C-alpha positions in Angstrom: 80.6 -51.6 97.6 82.2 -51.6 101.0 80.5 -50.6 104.2 82.3 -47.3 104.3 80.8 -46.6 100.9 77.3 -47.5 101.9 76.7 -44.0 103.3 76.9 -42.9 99.6 74.0 -45.1 98.5 71.2 -43.8 100.7 68.2 -43.3 98.6 66.4 -40.0 98.9 63.1 -38.2 98.4 62.2 -34.5 98.9 60.2 -31.8 97.3 61.5 -31.1 93.8 65.0 -32.2 94.9 65.2 -29.6 97.7 66.8 -30.8 100.9 64.5 -28.5 102.8 61.5 -30.0 101.1 59.0 -27.4 102.0 56.4 -28.2 99.3 55.4 -31.0 97.0 53.8 -30.9 93.6 50.4 -32.4 93.6 49.8 -35.3 91.1 47.2 -37.9 90.4 46.1 -39.9 93.4 46.7 -43.6 93.6 43.8 -45.7 92.4 41.8 -47.5 95.0 43.8 -50.7 94.7 47.1 -48.9 95.4 47.0 -48.9 99.2 45.7 -51.6 101.6 42.7 -50.6 103.7 43.2 -53.4 106.2 43.5 -52.2 109.7 47.1 -51.7 110.7 48.6 -52.0 114.2 48.5 -48.6 115.8 51.6 -47.6 117.7 50.6 -43.9 118.1 47.9 -44.6 120.8 44.9 -43.5 118.8 41.8 -45.7 118.3 42.2 -48.0 115.2 39.0 -46.6 113.9 40.2 -43.1 114.5 38.6 -40.4 116.6 36.1 -41.0 119.4 37.6 -38.2 121.6 41.2 -39.6 121.6 44.3 -37.5 120.9 47.5 -38.6 119.3 51.0 -37.4 119.9 52.6 -35.8 116.8 55.4 -37.8 115.3 58.9 -37.0 116.4 60.9 -34.8 114.0 64.3 -36.0 113.0 67.0 -35.0 110.5 66.3 -36.0 106.9 69.8 -37.4 106.4 72.3 -36.7 103.7 70.4 -37.7 100.5 66.8 -36.4 100.3 65.8 -36.3 96.6 62.8 -36.1 94.4 60.9 -39.4 94.4 58.7 -41.5 92.1 55.2 -42.6 92.8 55.5 -46.3 93.7 54.9 -48.4 96.7 57.2 -51.3 95.6 60.8 -50.3 96.2 62.2 -53.9 95.8 63.0 -53.5 92.1 66.7 -54.2 91.6 67.2 -57.9 92.2 69.3 -57.4 95.4 69.6 -60.1 98.0 67.9 -59.0 101.2 65.2 -59.5 103.7 61.7 -58.7 102.3 59.9 -56.1 104.4 56.5 -54.4 104.2 55.7 -51.2 106.1 52.1 -50.1 106.5 50.2 -47.7 108.6 48.1 -44.5 108.5 48.5 -40.7 108.5 46.5 -39.1 111.3 45.8 -35.7 112.7 46.2 -34.9 116.4 42.6 -36.0 117.0 43.5 -39.4 115.6 41.4 -38.7 112.5 42.7 -40.2 109.2 44.1 -37.8 106.6 43.2 -38.8 103.1 45.4 -37.8 100.1 48.5 -37.2 102.2 51.8 -38.0 100.5 54.2 -40.3 102.3 57.8 -40.4 101.0 60.1 -43.2 102.0 63.8 -43.7 101.4 66.5 -45.9 102.9 70.0 -47.4 102.6 70.8 -50.3 100.4 69.9 -53.8 101.8 72.4 -56.2 103.2 72.3 -59.8 101.9 70.6 -62.5 104.1 72.8 -63.2 107.2 75.2 -60.3 106.5 75.7 -57.8 109.3 78.7 -55.9 110.8 80.3 -57.9 113.7 79.8 -54.9 116.0 79.1 -51.1 115.8 82.8 -50.6 115.1 84.1 -50.6 111.5 84.1 -54.1 110.1 86.2 -54.5 106.8 84.5 -57.8 106.1 81.0 -56.3 106.0 79.5 -55.6 102.6 76.1 -54.4 101.5 74.6 -54.5 98.1 77.1 -54.1 95.2 76.2 -52.0 92.2 77.7 -52.5 88.7 76.4 -49.3 87.0 78.2 -50.1 83.7 76.3 -53.3 83.2 73.1 -51.6 84.3 73.4 -48.9 81.6 70.2 -48.7 79.7 68.4 -51.2 81.9 65.0 -50.6 83.4 63.2 -51.7 86.5 60.0 -53.8 86.4 58.0 -50.6 86.4 59.8 -49.4 83.3 61.9 -46.8 85.0 65.6 -46.4 84.1 67.9 -48.0 86.7 69.1 -45.0 88.7 72.4 -44.4 90.5 72.8 -46.0 93.9 71.8 -42.7 95.6 68.3 -42.9 94.0 67.4 -46.6 94.2 65.4 -47.2 97.4 62.9 -44.3 97.4 59.3 -43.7 96.5 56.1 -42.0 97.5 52.4 -43.0 97.8 49.2 -41.1 98.7 47.0 -42.3 101.5 43.6 -43.7 100.8 40.3 -42.4 102.1 41.0 -44.0 105.5 44.5 -42.6 105.7 46.3 -45.9 104.9 49.6 -46.2 103.1 51.9 -49.2 102.3 55.4 -49.8 101.0 57.1 -53.1 100.0 60.9 -53.1 100.1 64.0 -54.8 101.6 65.3 -54.1 105.0 68.1 -51.5 104.8 71.6 -52.4 105.8 74.0 -50.7 108.2 76.4 -47.9 107.2 79.2 -46.1 109.0 78.3 -42.7 110.5 81.8 -41.5 111.5 83.4 -44.3 113.5 80.3 -46.4 114.2 77.5 -48.1 112.3 74.1 -46.5 112.4 71.3 -48.9 113.3 69.1 -50.0 110.4 66.4 -47.3 109.8 64.1 -45.7 107.3 63.7 -42.1 106.3 60.3 -40.6 105.8 58.5 -37.4 105.0 54.8 -36.7 105.1 53.2 -33.9 103.0 49.6 -32.6 103.5 48.0 -30.2 101.0 51.4 -29.9 99.3 53.4 -28.9 102.4 55.9 -30.9 104.3 54.5 -31.6 107.8 56.8 -34.4 109.1 60.4 -35.3 108.5 61.5 -38.3 110.6 63.3 -41.6 110.8 61.8 -45.0 111.7 63.6 -47.8 113.6 63.2 -51.5 113.7 62.3 -52.7 117.2 64.4 -55.9 116.8 67.7 -54.3 115.7 70.3 -54.8 118.4 72.3 -51.8 117.2 69.6 -49.4 118.3 70.9 -48.5 121.7 74.3 -47.6 120.2 72.8 -45.1 117.7 72.7 -41.5 119.0 70.0 -40.4 116.6 67.8 -43.3 117.7 68.5 -42.3 121.4 67.4 -38.8 120.6 64.2 -40.1 119.2 63.4 -42.1 122.3 64.0 -39.0 124.4 61.4 -37.0 122.4 58.7 -39.6 121.7 58.3 -42.8 119.7 59.6 -43.6 116.2 60.0 -47.4 116.6 58.2 -49.7 114.2 56.6 -52.8 115.9 57.6 -55.9 113.9 55.0 -58.6 113.5 55.5 -62.4 113.3 56.1 -62.1 109.5 58.9 -59.6 109.9 56.8 -56.7 108.7 56.4 -53.3 110.4 53.8 -50.7 111.0 53.8 -47.0 111.9 51.1 -44.3 112.1 52.3 -40.8 111.3 50.6 -38.1 113.3 50.7 -34.7 111.7 50.9 -31.8 114.1 48.5 -28.9 114.0 49.4 -26.3 111.4 50.3 -23.7 114.0 52.8 -26.0 115.8 
């Protein structure tokens, strides 16, 4: 698949397939082993132990993008054997008082990965750049390691998890590639939604602090003007982000 076609392979997740995503069907919670309870870095400014009189700024709202779809309950999105850079995202869901929210649903979706060392030469269209290539005919009838049918490209890199008792969530995936948005590549990014008590409370996009396309991406710039949606990247190349849910009347 060429770079210009990569916009067609954004994975998606939303309430019952609705782009507006204003509700989410409750299901069984993850078992205790499903989400790490290790303390995650805390870019939102709240105390890592949550509370103690601190306040946290609600997460910036951003467009859901072109492909929100219904998701599957899974934290591992690296299921298709693609070449790419392994990446783990972890963090918490908090209220404005920095208190953890247990049982919140975090949905994550993103574009297909780019193979190791593959990147557009600039933000301008690069005919030589190519992300993951799909051969849907050969994948017919195949299943992923979690026994799900191999979906179309638009449905590959998406999933949802529920937060544990301390508000923690975690995903394992591959870093998304770059795709053309008009005449320029978007910076690498993740799409996310957070549901609490079955209602969507946050729709946003998350950005990699080390991506040198960031300053050229107008949606990224809008985020910086409104707040913070950048994931700090640790020495192992993994990211963290705490979602802060606004008060219900906001």
